[in-house]
C-alpha positions as CSV (number, residue, x, y, z in Angstrom):
1,M,10.0,-83.2,-4.9
2,K,10.5,-86.4,-2.8
3,L,9.7,-87.6,0.3
4,E,12.7,-88.3,2.4
5,I,12.8,-91.2,4.8
6,N,12.6,-90.7,8.8
7,K,11.6,-86.8,7.9
8,Q,9.0,-85.5,9.9
9,Y,5.7,-83.9,8.1
10,K,2.7,-82.4,8.9
11,R,0.0,-83.9,7.6
12,D,-1.1,-80.9,5.3
13,E,2.2,-80.6,3.7
14,I,2.0,-84.2,2.5
15,P,-0.3,-84.3,-0.4
16,K,1.9,-82.1,-2.7
17,Y,4.4,-84.4,-2.6
18,F,2.1,-86.8,-4.5
19,G,1.1,-83.9,-6.8
20,L,-2.2,-83.1,-5.0
21,E,-3.9,-80.7,-2.9
22,F,-4.8,-80.9,1.1
23,N,-8.5,-81.7,1.6
24,Q,-9.4,-81.9,5.3
25,G,-12.2,-84.3,4.3
26,S,-9.8,-86.6,2.6
27,W,-6.7,-86.4,4.2
28,C,-7.5,-86.8,8.0
29,N,-8.2,-90.5,8.1
30,G,-5.8,-93.3,8.7
31,H,-6.1,-94.8,5.4
32,V,-6.0,-92.3,2.4
33,C,-6.7,-93.6,-1.2
34,P,-6.6,-90.4,-3.5
35,K,-8.6,-90.8,-6.9
36,D,-6.1,-89.2,-9.0
37,I,-3.1,-91.6,-8.0
38,T,-2.6,-95.6,-7.5
39,D,-0.7,-95.0,-4.4
40,Q,-2.1,-95.2,-0.9
41,I,-1.1,-93.5,2.3
42,L,-1.4,-94.9,5.8
43,F,-1.4,-92.5,8.8
44,V,-0.4,-94.4,12.0
45,T,-0.6,-92.8,15.7
46,V,1.0,-95.4,17.6
47,K,-0.2,-94.1,21.3
48,K,-4.1,-94.1,20.7
49,S,-6.4,-91.8,23.2
50,D,-8.6,-93.3,25.8
51,L,-11.2,-93.7,23.1
52,Y,-9.4,-96.8,22.1
53,V,-7.9,-100.1,23.2
54,Y,-4.5,-100.6,22.0
55,N,-1.5,-103.2,22.4
56,H,-3.9,-105.7,23.9
57,G,-4.7,-103.1,26.8
58,E,-8.0,-103.3,28.9
59,S,-11.3,-103.3,26.9
60,T,-13.3,-100.6,27.3
61,G,-16.0,-101.9,25.1
62,R,-15.0,-99.8,22.1
63,E,-13.2,-100.5,18.9
64,H,-10.1,-102.4,19.4
65,Y,-7.0,-101.4,17.8
66,E,-3.5,-102.8,17.5
67,D,-0.8,-100.7,15.8
68,K,2.8,-102.2,16.5
69,I,6.2,-101.0,14.3
70,N,9.5,-102.5,14.6
71,T,12.8,-102.1,12.3
72,K,11.1,-104.5,9.9
73,T,7.6,-105.0,10.3
74,V,4.3,-102.9,11.0
75,Q,0.8,-104.3,12.2
76,W,-2.0,-101.9,11.6
77,S,-5.5,-102.0,12.5
78,S,-7.9,-100.8,9.8
79,Q,-11.1,-98.6,10.4
80,A,-13.7,-100.5,12.1
81,S,-15.8,-101.0,9.0
82,T,-13.0,-102.3,6.7
83,T,-13.3,-106.3,5.5
84,E,-11.1,-108.1,3.2
85,D,-13.8,-107.6,0.2
86,S,-14.1,-103.8,0.8
87,K,-12.5,-101.4,-1.5
88,K,-9.8,-100.4,1.0
89,G,-9.3,-103.9,2.5
90,S,-8.8,-105.5,-1.1
91,G,-6.7,-102.5,-2.1
92,I,-4.2,-103.1,0.5
93,I,-4.1,-107.0,0.1
94,N,-3.6,-106.5,-4.1
95,H,-1.7,-103.3,-4.0
96,E,1.2,-105.0,-5.8
97,K,-0.8,-106.6,-8.2
98,N,-2.6,-103.4,-9.0
99,G,0.5,-101.3,-9.0
100,S,-0.1,-99.2,-6.1
101,K,2.7,-98.2,-3.4
102,I,1.4,-98.0,0.3
103,H,3.4,-95.1,2.2
104,L,3.8,-94.9,5.6
105,F,3.7,-92.0,8.0
106,V,4.0,-92.4,11.7
107,R,3.6,-90.5,14.9
108,E,3.8,-91.5,18.4
109,T,1.0,-89.2,19.8
110,K,-1.9,-87.2,18.2
111,L,-0.9,-84.0,20.0
112,N,2.6,-82.6,20.7
113,S,3.6,-81.0,24.1
114,L,2.2,-77.5,23.1
115,G,-1.2,-79.3,22.4
116,K,-1.1,-79.0,18.5
117,A,-1.1,-82.1,16.1
118,S,2.2,-84.2,16.0
119,A,4.0,-84.5,12.8
120,F,4.3,-87.5,11.0
121,K,7.6,-89.4,10.5
122,Y,8.0,-90.9,6.9
123,L,9.0,-94.6,7.0
124,G,8.8,-95.4,3.4
125,T,6.9,-97.7,1.7
126,V,5.4,-101.0,3.0
127,K,4.5,-104.5,1.6
128,Y,1.3,-106.2,2.5
129,T,2.3,-109.8,3.9
130,S,-0.9,-111.2,5.9
131,H,-3.9,-110.1,8.0
132,T,-6.3,-111.8,10.4
133,G,-9.9,-110.6,11.5
134,E,-12.2,-107.8,10.0
135,K,-14.0,-104.9,11.2
136,P,-11.2,-104.1,11.9
137,M,-8.6,-105.8,9.7
138,N,-5.4,-106.4,11.4
139,I,-2.9,-106.1,8.6
140,R,0.9,-107.0,8.7
141,F,3.2,-105.2,6.3
142,K,7.0,-105.3,5.5
143,L,8.8,-102.2,5.5
144,E,10.5,-101.7,2.4
145,N,13.2,-99.0,3.4
146,Q,14.7,-100.1,6.5
């Protein structure tokens, strides 16, 4: 079984492509690092709810997240606690050296028009290029499959 570029997947369908089982606690995060594999999985929702500030929007006093995607690059904001020395931060920065691939799944909004969780589009793997800041880290990637 192989993931297909630009195909839509529900979050709970994705683990089986990595030989894993879905677990709500592990797979409902934006950055998933399963213990049984070296690969990492990023889940990006481009349009955040009003709980977040995004794309240089007005400050609400809450966390500032900036997720931007074009045909060649991705800018993704980590969780608010991530630093470059943390396990997840260094895992991204050193993914190639550690033999880890980073898989990118993107959706426009959290909920679809029926009020159910939107599916994610698989955009393939990405390579770390740089980052700025910490807590959260704003990380830039190059899309490998575009």
